[in-house]
C-alpha positions as CSV (number, residue, x, y, z in Angstrom):
1,M,-31.6,57.9,-1.3
2,P,-32.9,61.5,-1.6
3,G,-31.1,64.3,-3.2
4,T,-29.5,67.0,-1.2
5,F,-32.3,69.5,-1.7
6,I,-35.2,67.5,-3.2
7,D,-36.8,64.1,-2.6
8,V,-39.5,62.6,-4.6
9,E,-41.9,59.9,-3.4
10,V,-44.3,57.9,-5.5
11,D,-47.2,56.1,-3.9
12,D,-47.2,52.3,-4.2
13,T,-50.7,52.3,-5.6
14,I,-49.5,53.9,-8.9
15,A,-45.8,52.9,-8.9
16,G,-46.6,49.8,-11.1
17,D,-48.9,51.7,-13.6
18,A,-47.0,51.8,-16.9
19,A,-49.2,54.6,-18.3
20,V,-48.5,56.8,-15.3
21,A,-44.8,56.0,-15.5
22,A,-44.7,56.9,-19.2
23,K,-46.6,60.2,-18.5
24,L,-44.2,61.2,-15.6
25,A,-41.2,60.4,-17.8
26,E,-42.7,62.5,-20.6
27,V,-43.6,65.6,-18.6
28,C,-40.5,66.0,-16.3
29,P,-38.2,68.6,-17.9
30,V,-35.2,67.3,-16.0
31,D,-35.7,63.5,-16.3
32,I,-36.4,62.7,-12.7
33,F,-38.8,60.0,-13.8
34,A,-38.2,57.0,-16.1
35,V,-40.0,53.8,-17.0
36,G,-38.3,51.0,-15.2
37,D,-38.6,47.2,-15.3
38,G,-42.1,46.0,-15.9
39,G,-43.3,49.5,-16.7
40,R,-42.8,50.7,-13.1
41,V,-42.2,54.3,-12.2
42,Q,-38.4,54.7,-11.6
43,I,-36.9,57.7,-9.9
44,V,-33.6,58.8,-11.4
45,E,-31.9,59.7,-8.1
46,E,-28.9,61.6,-9.7
47,N,-31.4,64.0,-11.2
48,L,-33.4,64.8,-8.1
49,D,-31.6,68.1,-7.3
50,E,-32.2,69.2,-10.9
51,C,-35.9,69.6,-10.0
52,V,-37.2,73.1,-11.0
53,L,-40.4,72.7,-8.9
54,C,-42.6,73.1,-12.0
55,G,-45.3,70.7,-10.5
56,L,-45.9,69.0,-13.9
57,C,-45.4,65.6,-12.1
58,L,-48.1,66.5,-9.6
59,E,-50.5,67.3,-12.5
60,A,-49.7,64.1,-14.4
61,A,-50.3,61.7,-11.5
62,P,-53.5,61.1,-9.5
63,A,-53.9,63.6,-6.6
64,G,-51.4,62.8,-3.8
65,A,-49.7,60.0,-5.6
66,V,-46.5,61.9,-6.2
67,R,-44.9,64.0,-3.4
68,V,-42.0,66.4,-4.0
69,R,-40.3,67.3,-0.7
70,K,-38.2,70.4,-0.3
71,L,-35.5,69.1,2.0
72,Y,-34.0,72.6,2.4
73,D,-37.4,73.7,3.8
74,D,-37.8,71.1,6.6
75,G,-39.4,68.6,4.1
76,A,-42.2,70.9,3.0
77,L,-44.3,69.5,0.2
78,L,-44.6,71.1,-3.2
79,T,-48.3,71.6,-3.8
80,R,-50.4,71.9,-6.9
81,A,-50.8,75.4,-8.2
């Protein structure tokens, strides 16, 4: 379930990569990402609307593997700077 203002999607091709999960959890300043069972990327839904649109998750993951949608802007994607 997405937040009110922000939704985050993680591509299935990297969702099970423990190294990527750890990196996403490390770089996110508002703890949207965590390392879940089996090292999978876990999205902490209650933190979604805390997103500050910094783009660090986009830089930490392979290109296009993480998508941050601005629900208040018709689902526009946050892009890399």
